[in-house]
N, C-alpha and C positions, 0 to 999 in steps of 0.2 A: 573650203569643203570641211576642213577639220572643225571649224567653229560651229558648223551646223550639227555635226555629230556630238560635240560637247554640249551644245544647247539642248539637243534632244535627249541626251543621257541625263542631264541635270533635271530636265522636265519630267522624265519618266521616274527618276528617283524621288522627286518631290511628290509626284502623284502616288507612288507606292507608299511613301511615308504617310501621306494624308489618308490613304485607304487603310493603312495599318492602324493609325490612331483613331480613325472614325469607325473602325470595325466593319468596313465595307469590302475589304480585300478578298475575303472568302466568296462573297456574292459576285464580285467582278470576275474571279477566276472560274466560278461555276458557269457563268454565261459564256466564257471563252471555250468551253468544251463542245459547244455546238459547232460542228465543222463548217457549216454553211456561213454562220455568222463570223467565225474566225477567218474564213477565206475572204469574205467581203471586207472585213476590217483590214486585213493585210493588203488587199488590193487598194483600198482607199488610202492607206498610209503610204504605200509606194507611189501611187499616182499623184496624190495631192502634195505630199511633203517633198519628195524628190523631184517630181515633175514640175511643181511650182518653183522650187529652187533653181532647177535647170533652166526653166523659161525666164526667170528673172536675170540669171547670168547671161542668157542669150540676148535679152533686151538690152542689157548694159553694154554688151559687145557691139551691137548694131545700131544703137540709138545713143544720143547724148545722155550722159549719166544723170543729169538733173531731170530730164524728161522720163527716163526709165524709173528712177526712184519715185517720182511723183505718181506715175501710173501704178507702181507697185503699192504705194500707200493708199490707193483708191480701192483697194480690195473690198472694204465694206460696202462701197457704192455698187460694185459689180455683183456682190452677193445678194443685195436687196431684191432685185427682180427674181433671182433664183429661189429665195425664201418665199416670195409671194406665189410663185408658180408651183413649186414642189412641196412646200410645207404648208401652203394655204394660209400664210400669215397675212394679216391686214397691214397695208402700208398706210400710215397715218400722216397727217399734215406736217408735223415736225420733221419726220423722216424725209418727206419730199422737199421741204425747205432746205434741210441740211445737204441733201443730194445736189440740189440746184446750186447751192453756195459752193460746194466742193467742185462741181463741174465748172462753175464760173472761175474759180481759182485756177484750175488746170488750164482753162482757155487763156487766161491772162498770162500765166507762166509760160505757156507754149508760144504765145505771140510776142513775148518780151525779147 
């Protein structure tokens, strides 16, 4: 759990330094003044970051570590349909081929 806090702190510091040197820090903070946007952002951070971390630990507790780690690394494959549905992104042939290859790898790994 401490590793996650350190990782998030270093990431936030890096993002703040980037914003400072790129001159975007003021614009970022001005958008944060919108209470509705800030609330949505805080909710997303709590649910996605800590919820995802907790679920990955739960998976490791109840499933073989190799399988849980493999499924956790499949996040981009799980996000692909969500991006198509909610963000209306087009899924192209290379993405489909990559997804099928990743799924085939997981099937081989789980059956080994």
